[in-house]
A tleap script that builds the chain and sets N, CA, C and O, in Angstrom:
source leaprc.protein.ff14SB
mol = sequence {
  NMET HIE TYR LEU ALA HIE PHE PHE ALA GLY
  ALA PHE LEU CYS ASN CYS ILE PRO HIE VAL
  ALA CYS ALA LEU GLN GLY SER PRO PHE GLN
  THR PRO PHE ALA LYS PRO ARG GLY VAL GLY
  ASN SER SER PRO LEU LEU ASN PHE LEU TRP
  GLY PHE PHE ASN PHE VAL VAL GLY LEU PHE
  LEU LEU ALA ALA PHE PRO ILE ALA THR ALA
  LEU ASP PRO GLU CYS LEU PRO LEU LEU LEU
  GLY ALA PHE ALA MET GLY ILE TYR LEU SER
  LEU HIE PHE GLY LYS VAL ARG GLN LYS CPRO
}
set mol.1.N position { 76.506 91.156 95.699 }
set mol.1.CA position { 77.648 92.044 95.534 }
set mol.1.C position { 78.865 91.545 96.308 }
set mol.1.O position { 79.993 91.636 95.825 }
set mol.2.N position { 78.631 91.011 97.529 }
set mol.2.CA position { 79.773 90.587 98.324 }
set mol.2.C position { 80.478 89.378 97.712 }
set mol.2.O position { 81.676 89.196 97.927 }
set mol.3.N position { 79.761 88.554 96.958 }
set mol.3.CA position { 80.417 87.421 96.297 }
set mol.3.C position { 81.413 87.905 95.249 }
set mol.3.O position { 82.500 87.345 95.106 }
set mol.4.N position { 81.035 88.941 94.526 }
set mol.4.CA position { 81.925 89.516 93.520 }
set mol.4.C position { 83.150 90.156 94.191 }
set mol.4.O position { 84.273 90.013 93.706 }
set mol.5.N position { 82.930 90.851 95.292 }
set mol.5.CA position { 84.038 91.459 96.041 }
set mol.5.C position { 84.971 90.380 96.579 }
set mol.5.O position { 86.190 90.549 96.550 }
set mol.6.N position { 84.421 89.285 97.063 }
set mol.6.CA position { 85.251 88.197 97.573 }
set mol.6.C position { 86.053 87.547 96.449 }
set mol.6.O position { 87.217 87.193 96.638 }
set mol.7.N position { 85.439 87.392 95.292 }
set mol.7.CA position { 86.137 86.818 94.138 }
set mol.7.C position { 87.347 87.680 93.775 }
set mol.7.O position { 88.452 87.166 93.603 }
set mol.8.N position { 87.134 88.988 93.661 }
set mol.8.CA position { 88.231 89.875 93.293 }
set mol.8.C position { 89.261 90.026 94.409 }
set mol.8.O position { 90.443 90.231 94.129 }
set mol.9.N position { 88.836 89.929 95.659 }
set mol.9.CA position { 89.793 89.942 96.771 }
set mol.9.C position { 90.741 88.755 96.634 }
set mol.9.O position { 91.951 88.902 96.807 }
set mol.10.N position { 90.203 87.593 96.328 }
set mol.10.CA position { 91.041 86.412 96.122 }
set mol.10.C position { 91.989 86.592 94.953 }
set mol.10.O position { 93.154 86.203 95.030 }
set mol.11.N position { 91.494 87.183 93.865 }
set mol.11.CA position { 92.333 87.406 92.683 }
set mol.11.C position { 93.465 88.388 92.990 }
set mol.11.O position { 94.613 88.140 92.620 }
set mol.12.N position { 93.159 89.483 93.653 }
set mol.12.CA position { 94.189 90.476 93.989 }
set mol.12.C position { 95.210 89.901 94.968 }
set mol.12.O position { 96.410 90.129 94.811 }
set mol.13.N position { 94.753 89.164 95.969 }
set mol.13.CA position { 95.678 88.594 96.941 }
set mol.13.C position { 96.579 87.539 96.299 }
set mol.13.O position { 97.762 87.448 96.628 }
set mol.14.N position { 96.029 86.752 95.395 }
set mol.14.CA position { 96.854 85.768 94.687 }
set mol.14.C position { 97.875 86.472 93.801 }
set mol.14.O position { 99.024 86.037 93.722 }
set mol.15.N position { 97.480 87.541 93.141 }
set mol.15.CA position { 98.371 88.251 92.232 }
set mol.15.C position { 99.505 88.963 92.970 }
set mol.15.O position { 100.563 89.195 92.386 }
set mol.16.N position { 99.305 89.307 94.222 }
set mol.16.CA position { 100.378 90.004 94.953 }
set mol.16.C position { 101.557 89.080 95.234 }
set mol.16.O position { 102.685 89.553 95.367 }
set mol.17.N position { 101.325 87.790 95.327 }
set mol.17.CA position { 102.359 86.847 95.761 }
set mol.17.C position { 103.583 86.827 94.841 }
set mol.17.O position { 104.694 87.030 95.330 }
set mol.18.N position { 103.431 86.589 93.518 }
set mol.18.CA position { 104.647 86.507 92.698 }
set mol.18.C position { 105.397 87.831 92.612 }
set mol.18.O position { 106.626 87.842 92.531 }
set mol.19.N position { 104.673 88.941 92.628 }
set mol.19.CA position { 105.327 90.243 92.513 }
set mol.19.C position { 106.150 90.557 93.756 }
set mol.19.O position { 107.300 90.983 93.647 }
set mol.20.N position { 105.574 90.351 94.929 }
set mol.20.CA position { 106.298 90.627 96.170 }
set mol.20.C position { 107.441 89.622 96.344 }
set mol.20.O position { 108.539 89.997 96.757 }
set mol.21.N position { 107.189 88.359 96.032 }
set mol.21.CA position { 108.234 87.339 96.186 }
set mol.21.C position { 109.438 87.653 95.301 }
set mol.21.O position { 110.576 87.589 95.766 }
set mol.22.N position { 109.204 87.986 94.045 }
set mol.22.CA position { 110.323 88.330 93.158 }
set mol.22.C position { 111.020 89.604 93.623 }
set mol.22.O position { 112.248 89.691 93.596 }
set mol.23.N position { 110.245 90.579 94.042 }
set mol.23.CA position { 110.836 91.841 94.489 }
set mol.23.C position { 111.736 91.625 95.695 }
set mol.23.O position { 112.828 92.188 95.761 }
set mol.24.N position { 111.293 90.823 96.641 }
set mol.24.CA position { 112.091 90.594 97.846 }
set mol.24.C position { 113.344 89.771 97.555 }
set mol.24.O position { 114.288 89.781 98.345 }
set mol.25.N position { 113.358 89.063 96.431 }
set mol.25.CA position { 114.549 88.331 96.012 }
set mol.25.C position { 115.462 89.205 95.160 }
set mol.25.O position { 116.585 88.816 94.835 }
set mol.26.N position { 114.968 90.393 94.801 }
set mol.26.CA position { 115.736 91.276 93.935 }
set mol.26.C position { 115.666 90.877 92.475 }
set mol.26.O position { 116.506 91.289 91.675 }
set mol.27.N position { 114.672 90.079 92.121 }
set mol.27.CA position { 114.539 89.585 90.752 }
set mol.27.C position { 113.544 90.420 89.962 }
set mol.27.O position { 112.523 90.838 90.509 }
set mol.28.N position { 113.820 90.672 88.686 }
set mol.28.CA position { 112.831 91.334 87.838 }
set mol.28.C position { 111.700 90.365 87.525 }
set mol.28.O position { 111.878 89.147 87.559 }
set mol.29.N position { 110.542 90.921 87.222 }
set mol.29.CA position { 109.368 90.101 86.887 }
set mol.29.C position { 108.431 90.969 86.053 }
set mol.29.O position { 108.544 92.195 86.051 }
set mol.30.N position { 107.522 90.336 85.359 }
set mol.30.CA position { 106.595 91.059 84.495 }
set mol.30.C position { 105.538 91.813 85.315 }
set mol.30.O position { 105.057 91.331 86.341 }
set mol.31.N position { 105.197 93.005 84.829 }
set mol.31.CA position { 104.080 93.771 85.383 }
set mol.31.C position { 103.309 94.372 84.213 }
set mol.31.O position { 103.772 94.328 83.074 }
set mol.32.N position { 102.141 94.932 84.490 }
set mol.32.CA position { 101.403 95.624 83.426 }
set mol.32.C position { 102.118 96.872 82.911 }
set mol.32.O position { 101.729 97.423 81.881 }
set mol.33.N position { 103.170 97.329 83.623 }
set mol.33.CA position { 103.867 98.553 83.242 }
set mol.33.C position { 105.089 98.285 82.370 }
set mol.33.O position { 105.740 99.225 81.914 }
set mol.34.N position { 105.408 97.014 82.134 }
set mol.34.CA position { 106.583 96.649 81.334 }
set mol.34.C position { 106.294 96.845 79.857 }
set mol.34.O position { 105.144 96.974 79.437 }
set mol.35.N position { 107.366 96.864 79.083 }
set mol.35.CA position { 107.252 96.946 77.622 }
set mol.35.C position { 107.807 95.652 77.049 }
set mol.35.O position { 108.976 95.365 77.306 }
set mol.36.N position { 107.080 94.863 76.308 }
set mol.36.CA position { 105.637 94.912 76.101 }
set mol.36.C position { 104.878 94.556 77.384 }
set mol.36.O position { 105.367 93.826 78.246 }
set mol.37.N position { 103.700 95.089 77.466 }
set mol.37.CA position { 102.879 94.978 78.665 }
set mol.37.C position { 102.651 93.514 79.054 }
set mol.37.O position { 102.186 92.709 78.248 }
set mol.38.N position { 102.986 93.188 80.301 }
set mol.38.CA position { 102.761 91.853 80.827 }
set mol.38.C position { 103.736 90.807 80.325 }
set mol.38.O position { 103.632 89.638 80.695 }
set mol.39.N position { 104.684 91.209 79.486 }
set mol.39.CA position { 105.659 90.267 78.928 }
set mol.39.C position { 107.073 90.670 79.326 }
set mol.39.O position { 107.867 89.832 79.753 }
set mol.40.N position { 107.383 91.956 79.183 }
set mol.40.CA position { 108.707 92.443 79.555 }
set mol.40.C position { 108.871 92.491 81.060 }
set mol.40.O position { 107.889 92.496 81.802 }
set mol.41.N position { 110.111 92.526 81.505 }
set mol.41.CA position { 110.399 92.562 82.938 }
set mol.41.C position { 110.344 93.979 83.491 }
set mol.41.O position { 110.658 94.951 82.803 }
set mol.42.N position { 109.940 94.068 84.743 }
set mol.42.CA position { 109.976 95.322 85.496 }
set mol.42.C position { 110.958 95.158 86.640 }
set mol.42.O position { 111.297 94.040 87.028 }
set mol.43.N position { 111.408 96.270 87.171 }
set mol.43.CA position { 112.394 96.247 88.255 }
set mol.43.C position { 111.796 95.633 89.519 }
set mol.43.O position { 110.575 95.589 89.676 }
set mol.44.N position { 112.658 95.159 90.417 }
set mol.44.CA position { 112.165 94.640 91.687 }
set mol.44.C position { 111.352 95.681 92.473 }
set mol.44.O position { 110.352 95.340 93.104 }
set mol.45.N position { 111.781 96.947 92.433 }
set mol.45.CA position { 111.035 97.982 93.153 }
set mol.45.C position { 109.630 98.138 92.589 }
set mol.45.O position { 108.661 98.207 93.346 }
set mol.46.N position { 109.513 98.194 91.268 }
set mol.46.CA position { 108.184 98.320 90.658 }
set mol.46.C position { 107.333 97.093 90.974 }
set mol.46.O position { 106.129 97.215 91.198 }
set mol.47.N position { 107.950 95.917 90.994 }
set mol.47.CA position { 107.215 94.714 91.352 }
set mol.47.C position { 106.730 94.759 92.791 }
set mol.47.O position { 105.608 94.343 93.081 }
set mol.48.N position { 107.564 95.261 93.693 }
set mol.48.CA position { 107.119 95.366 95.077 }
set mol.48.C position { 105.936 96.326 95.196 }
set mol.48.O position { 104.952 96.034 95.875 }
set mol.49.N position { 106.045 97.471 94.530 }
set mol.49.CA position { 104.956 98.445 94.589 }
set mol.49.C position { 103.671 97.880 94.003 }
set mol.49.O position { 102.592 98.084 94.560 }
set mol.50.N position { 103.780 97.168 92.877 }
set mol.50.CA position { 102.606 96.576 92.243 }
set mol.50.C position { 102.024 95.465 93.127 }
set mol.50.O position { 100.807 95.368 93.288 }
set mol.51.N position { 102.886 94.643 93.690 }
set mol.51.CA position { 102.425 93.585 94.581 }
set mol.51.C position { 101.785 94.151 95.838 }
set mol.51.O position { 100.754 93.653 96.291 }
set mol.52.N position { 102.387 95.185 96.402 }
set mol.52.CA position { 101.829 95.814 97.599 }
set mol.52.C position { 100.473 96.443 97.298 }
set mol.52.O position { 99.555 96.367 98.115 }
set mol.53.N position { 100.345 97.067 96.122 }
set mol.53.CA position { 99.061 97.631 95.708 }
set mol.53.C position { 97.993 96.538 95.629 }
set mol.53.O position { 96.881 96.724 96.123 }
set mol.54.N position { 98.323 95.412 95.017 }
set mol.54.CA position { 97.384 94.297 94.925 }
set mol.54.C position { 96.990 93.797 96.307 }
set mol.54.O position { 95.824 93.487 96.554 }
set mol.55.N position { 97.970 93.718 97.212 }
set mol.55.CA position { 97.716 93.276 98.579 }
set mol.55.C position { 96.743 94.222 99.284 }
set mol.55.O position { 95.799 93.776 99.936 }
set mol.56.N position { 96.976 95.519 99.152 }
set mol.56.CA position { 96.115 96.520 99.802 }
set mol.56.C position { 94.700 96.470 99.238 }
set mol.56.O position { 93.733 96.547 99.996 }
set mol.57.N position { 94.566 96.342 97.922 }
set mol.57.CA position { 93.228 96.260 97.312 }
set mol.57.C position { 92.504 95.010 97.812 }
set mol.57.O position { 91.320 95.066 98.142 }
set mol.58.N position { 93.219 93.882 97.866 }
set mol.58.CA position { 92.604 92.655 98.375 }
set mol.58.C position { 92.154 92.804 99.817 }
set mol.58.O position { 91.051 92.389 100.174 }
set mol.59.N position { 93.005 93.398 100.650 }
set mol.59.CA position { 92.624 93.619 102.051 }
set mol.59.C position { 91.478 94.608 102.183 }
set mol.59.O position { 90.598 94.429 103.025 }
set mol.60.N position { 91.482 95.648 101.361 }
set mol.60.CA position { 90.390 96.628 101.390 }
set mol.60.C position { 89.061 95.943 101.061 }
set mol.60.O position { 88.054 96.176 101.730 }
set mol.61.N position { 89.065 95.107 100.037 }
set mol.61.CA position { 87.829 94.399 99.675 }
set mol.61.C position { 87.357 93.490 100.807 }
set mol.61.O position { 86.159 93.391 101.075 }
set mol.62.N position { 88.300 92.833 101.463 }
set mol.62.CA position { 87.903 91.972 102.582 }
set mol.62.C position { 87.432 92.781 103.790 }
set mol.62.O position { 86.564 92.326 104.536 }
set mol.63.N position { 87.989 93.968 103.988 }
set mol.63.CA position { 87.539 94.818 105.094 }
set mol.63.C position { 86.159 95.390 104.799 }
set mol.63.O position { 85.321 95.494 105.695 }
set mol.64.N position { 85.924 95.760 103.545 }
set mol.64.CA position { 84.628 96.326 103.169 }
set mol.64.C position { 83.535 95.268 103.135 }
set mol.64.O position { 82.370 95.553 103.415 }
set mol.65.N position { 83.922 94.042 102.791 }
set mol.65.CA position { 82.975 92.931 102.700 }
set mol.65.C position { 83.548 91.758 103.494 }
set mol.65.O position { 84.083 90.814 102.911 }
set mol.66.N position { 83.438 91.815 104.825 }
set mol.66.CA position { 84.060 90.787 105.671 }
set mol.66.C position { 83.606 89.374 105.309 }
set mol.66.O position { 82.503 89.157 104.806 }
set mol.67.N position { 84.485 88.438 105.579 }
set mol.67.CA position { 84.208 87.044 105.271 }
set mol.67.C position { 84.575 86.208 106.488 }
set mol.67.O position { 85.531 86.510 107.202 }
set mol.68.N position { 83.807 85.159 106.711 }
set mol.68.CA position { 84.113 84.253 107.812 }
set mol.68.C position { 85.390 83.484 107.483 }
set mol.68.O position { 85.652 83.155 106.327 }
set mol.69.N position { 86.163 83.209 108.499 }
set mol.69.CA position { 87.401 82.472 108.257 }
set mol.69.C position { 87.160 80.969 108.159 }
set mol.69.O position { 88.062 80.217 107.790 }
set mol.70.N position { 85.954 80.533 108.488 }
set mol.70.CA position { 85.631 79.116 108.378 }
set mol.70.C position { 85.493 78.735 106.908 }
set mol.70.O position { 85.154 79.566 106.066 }
set mol.71.N position { 85.756 77.493 106.623 }
set mol.71.CA position { 85.620 76.998 105.260 }
set mol.71.C position { 84.159 76.648 105.024 }
set mol.71.O position { 83.728 75.524 105.281 }
set mol.72.N position { 83.405 77.620 104.533 }
set mol.72.CA position { 81.987 77.426 104.262 }
set mol.72.C position { 81.664 78.006 102.888 }
set mol.72.O position { 82.549 78.560 102.236 }
set mol.73.N position { 80.413 77.892 102.434 }
set mol.73.CA position { 80.076 78.373 101.088 }
set mol.73.C position { 80.358 79.857 100.866 }
set mol.73.O position { 80.586 80.270 99.729 }
set mol.74.N position { 80.349 80.666 101.922 }
set mol.74.CA position { 80.637 82.093 101.774 }
set mol.74.C position { 82.096 82.328 101.373 }
set mol.74.O position { 82.421 83.347 100.762 }
set mol.75.N position { 82.955 81.399 101.715 }
set mol.75.CA position { 84.383 81.504 101.401 }
set mol.75.C position { 84.676 81.072 99.956 }
set mol.75.O position { 85.758 81.356 99.441 }
set mol.76.N position { 83.742 80.402 99.306 }
set mol.76.CA position { 83.958 79.859 97.967 }
set mol.76.C position { 84.358 80.911 96.929 }
set mol.76.O position { 85.291 80.658 96.166 }
set mol.77.N position { 83.701 82.087 96.856 }
set mol.77.CA position { 84.136 83.077 95.857 }
set mol.77.C position { 85.577 83.547 96.048 }
set mol.77.O position { 86.279 83.784 95.065 }
set mol.78.N position { 86.025 83.685 97.282 }
set mol.78.CA position { 87.407 84.080 97.563 }
set mol.78.C position { 88.366 83.016 97.020 }
set mol.78.O position { 89.359 83.337 96.366 }
set mol.79.N position { 88.056 81.754 97.299 }
set mol.79.CA position { 88.899 80.668 96.808 }
set mol.79.C position { 88.853 80.571 95.286 }
set mol.79.O position { 89.878 80.324 94.651 }
set mol.80.N position { 87.679 80.763 94.698 }
set mol.80.CA position { 87.563 80.719 93.237 }
set mol.80.C position { 88.345 81.855 92.583 }
set mol.80.O position { 88.956 81.658 91.532 }
set mol.81.N position { 88.335 83.038 93.189 }
set mol.81.CA position { 89.097 84.166 92.653 }
set mol.81.C position { 90.588 83.880 92.671 }
set mol.81.O position { 91.290 84.134 91.692 }
set mol.82.N position { 91.069 83.351 93.789 }
set mol.82.CA position { 92.494 83.006 93.892 }
set mol.82.C position { 92.838 81.878 92.920 }
set mol.82.O position { 93.894 81.903 92.287 }
set mol.83.N position { 91.960 80.900 92.803 }
set mol.83.CA position { 92.180 79.772 91.901 }
set mol.83.C position { 92.215 80.235 90.445 }
set mol.83.O position { 93.106 79.848 89.690 }
set mol.84.N position { 91.248 81.061 90.053 }
set mol.84.CA position { 91.183 81.550 88.672 }
set mol.84.C position { 92.408 82.395 88.336 }
set mol.84.O position { 92.986 82.239 87.261 }
set mol.85.N position { 92.809 83.281 89.233 }
set mol.85.CA position { 93.980 84.113 88.980 }
set mol.85.C position { 95.235 83.252 88.920 }
set mol.85.O position { 96.096 83.483 88.072 }
set mol.86.N position { 95.354 82.276 89.793 }
set mol.86.CA position { 96.509 81.393 89.787 }
set mol.86.C position { 96.620 80.597 88.496 }
set mol.86.O position { 97.714 80.460 87.950 }
set mol.87.N position { 95.512 80.074 88.003 }
set mol.87.CA position { 95.506 79.327 86.743 }
set mol.87.C position { 95.907 80.249 85.597 }
set mol.87.O position { 96.771 79.904 84.791 }
set mol.88.N position { 95.282 81.420 85.526 }
set mol.88.CA position { 95.578 82.356 84.443 }
set mol.88.C position { 97.054 82.767 84.452 }
set mol.88.O position { 97.721 82.719 83.419 }
set mol.89.N position { 97.555 83.169 85.615 }
set mol.89.CA position { 98.939 83.641 85.694 }
set mol.89.C position { 99.939 82.530 85.386 }
set mol.89.O position { 100.953 82.773 84.731 }
set mol.90.N position { 99.663 81.320 85.850 }
set mol.90.CA position { 100.603 80.229 85.578 }
set mol.90.C position { 100.644 79.905 84.090 }
set mol.90.O position { 101.717 79.620 83.558 }
set mol.91.N position { 99.518 79.942 83.412 }
set mol.91.CA position { 99.507 79.687 81.967 }
set mol.91.C position { 100.166 80.831 81.200 }
set mol.91.O position { 100.967 80.595 80.295 }
set mol.92.N position { 99.829 82.072 81.562 }
set mol.92.CA position { 100.377 83.239 80.869 }
set mol.92.C position { 101.896 83.308 81.024 }
set mol.92.O position { 102.620 83.414 80.034 }
set mol.93.N position { 102.373 83.248 82.258 }
set mol.93.CA position { 103.810 83.400 82.476 }
set mol.93.C position { 104.584 82.159 82.068 }
set mol.93.O position { 105.780 82.246 81.790 }
set mol.94.N position { 103.932 81.010 82.026 }
set mol.94.CA position { 104.575 79.821 81.478 }
set mol.94.C position { 104.914 80.022 80.012 }
set mol.94.O position { 105.986 79.626 79.554 }
set mol.95.N position { 103.986 80.645 79.269 }
set mol.95.CA position { 104.238 80.945 77.852 }
set mol.95.C position { 105.306 82.023 77.704 }
set mol.95.O position { 106.187 81.911 76.851 }
set mol.96.N position { 105.233 83.071 78.532 }
set mol.96.CA position { 106.196 84.167 78.460 }
set mol.96.C position { 107.601 83.665 78.744 }
set mol.96.O position { 108.541 84.038 78.043 }
set mol.97.N position { 107.758 82.844 79.738 }
set mol.97.CA position { 109.084 82.356 80.150 }
set mol.97.C position { 109.669 81.354 79.156 }
set mol.97.O position { 110.883 81.151 79.143 }
set mol.98.N position { 108.836 80.721 78.320 }
set mol.98.CA position { 109.328 79.751 77.335 }
set mol.98.C position { 109.841 80.422 76.073 }
set mol.98.O position { 110.590 79.812 75.310 }
set mol.99.N position { 109.447 81.675 75.840 }
set mol.99.CA position { 109.910 82.391 74.651 }
set mol.99.C position { 111.394 82.693 74.789 }
set mol.99.O position { 111.867 82.998 75.884 }
set mol.100.N position { 112.143 82.609 73.669 }
set mol.100.CA position { 113.597 82.887 73.727 }
set mol.100.C position { 113.909 84.332 74.020 }
set mol.100.O position { 115.079 84.707 74.097 }
savepdb mol mol.pdb
quit
């Protein structure tokens, strides 16, 4: 169970980065609440709230299922979650941003 929690903690923590970064720059960015979902832009405030929510969920999962800070096999699911989310988001938003 803790491997699954670590995987999703990595995914949530990775997902918080673009939302908070865009929000702090005052830039709109896509969220699940935009129209169309995940394609349209949301306000910087909504992005900050969504990014902060992702950050809190990631931290909650790590608090509930602690992980060693050393780079060992127990850390692998956390890294895989962040890696998988990063790959997915970069491909998805790369396509969204290329559309006219």
